[in-house]
Structure formats: C-alpha cells, structure tokens
C-alpha positions as CSV (number, residue, x, y, z in Angstrom):
1,M,-38.6,-62.1,-45.8
2,K,-35.7,-59.8,-44.7
3,R,-32.2,-60.8,-44.0
4,S,-29.3,-59.1,-42.2
5,A,-26.3,-58.1,-44.3
6,L,-23.9,-58.8,-41.4
7,L,-25.3,-62.4,-40.9
8,A,-25.3,-62.9,-44.6
9,E,-21.6,-62.1,-44.7
10,R,-21.1,-64.9,-42.2
11,G,-22.9,-67.3,-44.6
12,V,-25.5,-68.4,-42.1
13,A,-29.1,-69.2,-43.2
14,H,-31.5,-66.9,-41.4
15,G,-34.5,-64.7,-42.0
16,F,-37.0,-62.3,-40.4
17,G,-40.4,-63.3,-41.7
18,D,-43.6,-61.3,-42.2
19,R,-47.3,-61.9,-42.6
20,R,-47.2,-62.6,-46.3
21,D,-47.1,-65.9,-48.3
22,G,-49.0,-68.1,-45.9
23,V,-52.3,-70.0,-45.7
24,S,-53.9,-68.6,-42.5
25,V,-57.1,-66.5,-42.8
26,G,-58.9,-63.7,-40.9
27,V,-56.8,-61.8,-38.3
28,Y,-54.1,-64.4,-38.8
29,A,-53.7,-63.8,-42.5
30,R,-51.5,-65.0,-44.0
31,A,-48.3,-66.3,-42.6
32,N,-49.1,-66.5,-38.9
33,A,-46.5,-68.7,-37.0
34,G,-48.2,-68.9,-33.6
35,F,-50.6,-71.7,-32.5
36,G,-52.7,-69.5,-30.2
37,G,-56.1,-69.4,-31.8
38,D,-55.2,-70.2,-35.4
39,E,-55.7,-73.6,-37.1
40,P,-52.7,-75.8,-36.2
41,A,-52.5,-77.2,-39.7
42,A,-52.2,-73.7,-41.2
43,V,-49.5,-72.7,-38.6
44,R,-47.5,-75.8,-39.4
45,E,-47.7,-75.1,-43.1
46,N,-46.6,-71.5,-42.5
47,R,-43.6,-72.6,-40.5
48,R,-42.7,-75.2,-43.2
49,R,-42.8,-72.5,-45.9
50,F,-40.6,-70.2,-43.8
51,A,-38.0,-72.9,-43.2
52,R,-37.9,-73.8,-46.9
53,T,-37.5,-70.2,-47.9
54,I,-34.3,-69.8,-45.9
55,G,-33.0,-73.2,-47.0
56,A,-33.5,-75.1,-43.7
57,D,-35.2,-78.3,-42.9
58,P,-38.7,-77.7,-41.4
59,A,-38.3,-80.7,-39.2
60,A,-35.3,-79.0,-37.5
61,L,-37.3,-76.0,-36.3
62,C,-37.1,-75.2,-32.6
63,S,-39.4,-72.8,-30.8
64,L,-40.6,-72.0,-27.2
65,R,-43.7,-71.0,-25.3
66,Q,-42.6,-67.4,-24.9
67,V,-43.4,-65.8,-21.5
68,H,-41.6,-62.4,-21.5
69,G,-39.0,-63.7,-19.1
70,R,-35.2,-64.2,-19.1
71,T,-34.8,-67.9,-19.6
72,A,-32.4,-68.9,-22.4
73,R,-32.8,-72.6,-23.4
74,I,-29.8,-74.6,-24.8
75,V,-31.2,-77.1,-27.2
76,A,-29.6,-80.0,-29.1
77,A,-32.6,-81.5,-30.9
78,P,-35.8,-80.1,-32.5
79,E,-38.7,-79.2,-30.3
80,Q,-41.6,-76.9,-30.9
81,A,-43.3,-75.0,-28.0
82,V,-42.6,-77.7,-25.5
83,R,-40.8,-75.6,-22.9
84,E,-41.1,-72.0,-21.7
85,G,-38.5,-69.5,-22.4
86,D,-37.6,-66.5,-24.5
87,A,-34.2,-67.4,-26.1
88,L,-32.9,-70.5,-27.9
89,V,-29.2,-71.3,-28.1
90,S,-27.4,-74.2,-29.8
91,R,-24.3,-75.5,-31.4
92,T,-26.0,-78.5,-33.1
93,P,-25.5,-78.0,-36.8
94,G,-28.7,-77.7,-38.8
95,L,-31.1,-76.8,-36.0
96,L,-33.3,-73.9,-36.9
97,L,-33.7,-71.7,-33.8
98,A,-36.9,-69.6,-34.0
99,V,-38.8,-67.0,-32.0
100,T,-42.1,-65.3,-32.8
101,T,-42.9,-61.6,-32.5
102,A,-45.6,-59.1,-33.2
103,D,-44.0,-55.8,-32.0
104,C,-41.4,-57.2,-29.6
105,V,-37.7,-57.3,-30.7
106,P,-36.4,-60.4,-32.5
107,V,-32.7,-60.9,-32.2
108,L,-30.6,-63.4,-34.2
109,A,-27.0,-63.9,-33.1
110,L,-24.0,-65.9,-34.2
111,D,-20.4,-66.7,-33.2
112,P,-19.3,-68.3,-36.5
113,D,-16.0,-69.5,-35.1
114,A,-17.6,-71.5,-32.3
115,G,-20.6,-72.5,-34.5
116,V,-23.0,-71.2,-31.8
117,A,-26.3,-69.4,-32.7
118,A,-29.1,-67.9,-30.8
119,A,-32.6,-66.5,-31.4
120,V,-34.0,-64.1,-28.8
121,H,-37.5,-62.6,-28.1
122,A,-37.2,-59.4,-26.2
123,G,-40.1,-57.2,-25.2
124,W,-39.7,-54.6,-22.6
125,R,-40.4,-57.1,-19.8
126,G,-37.9,-59.6,-21.1
127,A,-35.3,-56.8,-21.6
128,V,-35.7,-55.7,-18.0
129,A,-35.6,-59.3,-16.8
130,G,-32.3,-59.8,-18.6
131,V,-33.0,-62.1,-21.5
132,V,-30.4,-60.5,-23.7
133,A,-27.6,-61.1,-21.3
134,A,-28.9,-64.6,-20.5
135,A,-28.8,-65.5,-24.2
136,V,-25.2,-64.3,-24.6
137,E,-24.2,-66.1,-21.4
138,A,-25.7,-69.3,-22.8
139,M,-23.8,-68.9,-26.0
140,A,-20.6,-68.5,-24.0
141,A,-21.4,-71.7,-22.1
142,L,-21.2,-73.5,-25.5
143,G,-17.9,-72.0,-26.4
144,A,-18.8,-68.6,-28.0
145,E,-16.8,-65.5,-27.3
146,P,-19.1,-62.5,-26.8
147,A,-16.7,-60.2,-28.7
148,R,-17.1,-62.5,-31.8
149,V,-20.9,-62.4,-31.7
150,T,-22.7,-60.7,-34.6
151,A,-26.4,-59.9,-33.8
152,A,-29.2,-58.7,-36.0
153,I,-32.3,-56.8,-34.7
154,G,-35.4,-57.4,-36.9
155,P,-38.8,-55.8,-37.4
156,C,-40.3,-54.5,-34.2
157,I,-42.2,-51.5,-32.9
158,R,-40.1,-48.4,-33.1
159,Q,-39.8,-45.3,-30.9
160,E,-42.2,-43.1,-32.9
161,S,-44.9,-45.8,-32.6
162,Y,-44.2,-47.1,-29.1
163,E,-45.9,-45.0,-26.4
164,V,-45.5,-46.4,-22.9
165,D,-46.6,-45.2,-19.4
166,A,-44.4,-44.0,-16.6
167,P,-44.3,-47.4,-14.8
168,V,-42.7,-49.0,-17.9
169,R,-40.1,-46.2,-18.1
170,D,-39.4,-46.5,-14.4
171,A,-38.9,-50.3,-14.6
172,V,-36.5,-50.0,-17.6
173,V,-34.5,-47.2,-16.1
174,A,-34.3,-49.0,-12.7
175,A,-32.7,-51.9,-14.5
176,M,-30.3,-49.8,-16.6
177,P,-30.1,-46.1,-15.5
178,N,-28.6,-44.8,-18.7
179,A,-31.7,-46.1,-20.6
180,A,-33.4,-42.8,-19.7
181,A,-31.9,-41.4,-22.8
182,R,-34.0,-43.8,-24.9
183,F,-37.2,-42.2,-23.8
184,A,-38.7,-39.1,-25.4
185,P,-41.7,-37.2,-24.0
186,G,-45.0,-38.4,-25.3
187,L,-48.1,-36.3,-26.1
188,C,-49.2,-36.4,-22.5
189,G,-47.1,-35.7,-19.5
190,D,-47.2,-39.2,-18.1
191,R,-46.5,-40.9,-21.4
192,W,-43.2,-41.7,-23.1
193,Q,-41.9,-42.8,-26.6
194,F,-39.6,-45.7,-25.9
195,D,-36.8,-46.8,-28.3
196,L,-37.0,-50.5,-27.5
197,A,-34.8,-51.6,-30.3
198,G,-32.1,-49.1,-29.3
199,H,-32.4,-50.4,-25.7
200,V,-31.9,-54.0,-26.9
201,A,-28.9,-53.0,-28.9
202,A,-27.4,-51.4,-25.8
203,L,-28.0,-54.6,-23.9
204,L,-26.3,-56.6,-26.6
205,R,-23.3,-54.2,-26.4
206,A,-23.2,-54.4,-22.6
207,A,-23.2,-58.2,-22.9
208,G,-20.1,-58.0,-25.2
209,A,-21.6,-58.3,-28.7
210,F,-19.2,-56.7,-31.2
211,R,-21.2,-56.2,-34.4
212,I,-24.9,-55.3,-34.4
213,D,-27.2,-54.9,-37.4
214,D,-30.5,-53.2,-36.9
215,L,-32.9,-53.6,-39.9
216,A,-34.8,-50.5,-38.7
217,L,-38.3,-51.8,-39.7
218,D,-41.4,-50.7,-37.7
219,T,-44.1,-53.4,-37.3
220,L,-46.9,-50.9,-36.4
221,Q,-46.2,-48.5,-39.2
222,N,-46.0,-51.4,-41.7
223,D,-48.8,-53.6,-40.2
224,T,-50.0,-54.7,-43.6
225,T,-46.6,-56.4,-44.1
226,Y,-45.9,-57.4,-40.4
227,F,-48.1,-58.6,-37.6
228,S,-48.4,-55.9,-34.9
229,H,-50.1,-56.6,-31.6
230,R,-50.7,-52.9,-31.0
231,G,-52.1,-52.5,-34.5
232,S,-54.5,-55.4,-33.9
233,K,-55.6,-53.8,-30.6
234,Q,-56.2,-50.4,-32.4
235,R,-58.5,-52.2,-34.9
236,N,-60.3,-54.0,-32.0
237,E,-59.5,-57.4,-33.5
238,V,-60.0,-60.5,-31.6
239,G,-56.6,-62.3,-31.7
240,Y,-53.5,-61.4,-33.6
241,G,-50.8,-63.2,-35.6
242,V,-47.0,-63.4,-35.1
243,Q,-44.1,-63.7,-37.5
244,L,-41.1,-66.0,-37.2
245,A,-37.4,-64.9,-37.0
246,A,-35.0,-67.8,-37.2
247,I,-31.3,-68.7,-37.7
248,R,-29.9,-72.1,-38.7
249,V,-26.9,-73.3,-36.6
250,P,-24.0,-73.5,-39.1
251,G,-21.9,-76.6,-39.7
C-alpha cells in the first residue's frame, strides 16, 4: 500500500494498493480487486482488506464497470460495479471511491475545503476521451474549486516501459497538440515510448488542479508487486489481476 504525501497532509484516508496481502490464487494472486474471472468471494475479501487497511468501512466502497471512456459518475451511496464509467466523484462523507488499474493511471483527487473527492481511471483512451477534465468538472459541480484540488498519480506503466504505435501517438496529439513532447522514439521507426503519467498530469493542470503528487512507480517494471496487464501478456497468461486505488470522502 502506497500513500500520497500531499493527500496525507490533507488528512484524508486513501491508498494505492498492490497485488500483495490478498487471498486470490493463480494469475490473480494475491490481492486482485477485479471480478472478471476471479472467484467473487476472494475479490470481496481483497476489497474488504484494502478498505480496512486505509481505515475505511468496506461497506462504503464504490466502484464502476470501467470502459476507458470519459464518464464521471457523481455518487451519494455505495455501489459496486453497477454502472459504467471511469471516474467517481462525491461529497458524501465516508464513501470510499475506488478505481482498479493494471497499467492505466489511477488518480485520487480532493478539494478539502469543499469536502469533495474523486477517483479516476485514465488509460490512453480515457485520457484522449477527456475523463480527467470530466472528473474535475464533476467535482466543481459539487462545489469544488479546481485551483484547490490536490491530485495524486499512483502506480502505472511508465514511459520507459510503455511502447505504443503511431495511431496511439496520433490520437493523443490530435486531442492535445503539445502532448507530442511526451513521446520519445521507440526501437522501431513506427513505435513510440509514451509518458502516460506525464500526460495525465498535464491534463490535471489544464483542468485547473493546483497541486499534483506523482508517486513515480512503474507497474511493469515492478510486476511482482503490482498487477500489470502488459506483463501478463508478455508471460502469455490467461487473465490478469487489478489493484485498487481509493480515497475516502472526508467529513
């Protein structure tokens, strides 16, 4: 479990989980938090342990069926994987807003003055679609001021590990032209190394977020600690696990 120093300064319960200290087995070992393919009872226990570790009520956990889109859901009561979306936003005290990742970027955000929190799942598709801006806009709809928002970027695939093809680069740059600077040439002429975390940080700044904490952890290079979709594919595994990132709405 990793925490953000900036969010900790704000006194908010939160955490970026990993694959350790769970009960799942096989390719999902140990702390898989996703229901796709794993035993549901094991996933529920892994989620319960995560919530207890950060001092939150497991019954207050909220999650989505993530689809790599731009939808930010405002929630006022617990629900797990009932609706589609890629960001959760709330001002209901005690709710535990969670996303799952296995290379994509998890973002936890807070405006402590407004008591508004958000959890965001941002892969390259979601980033292009506008999920980061949608999350900040949803926070503002609940009374947050973007300039007061503190955001933390958790474990994800990093530039040295993340090779993409030209169509991905073209889509990212078409949505945000200055993003070209976040691509470095790959080993082949039509491949690029993409700084996805840096791109998400730029999107947060563009949306008005004032303070950003990047934990600078690479899921692929540390795939004995973190679930990595790309790492699982490289090992020809059938299925892969995901880890939780979550923030408790203060109050």
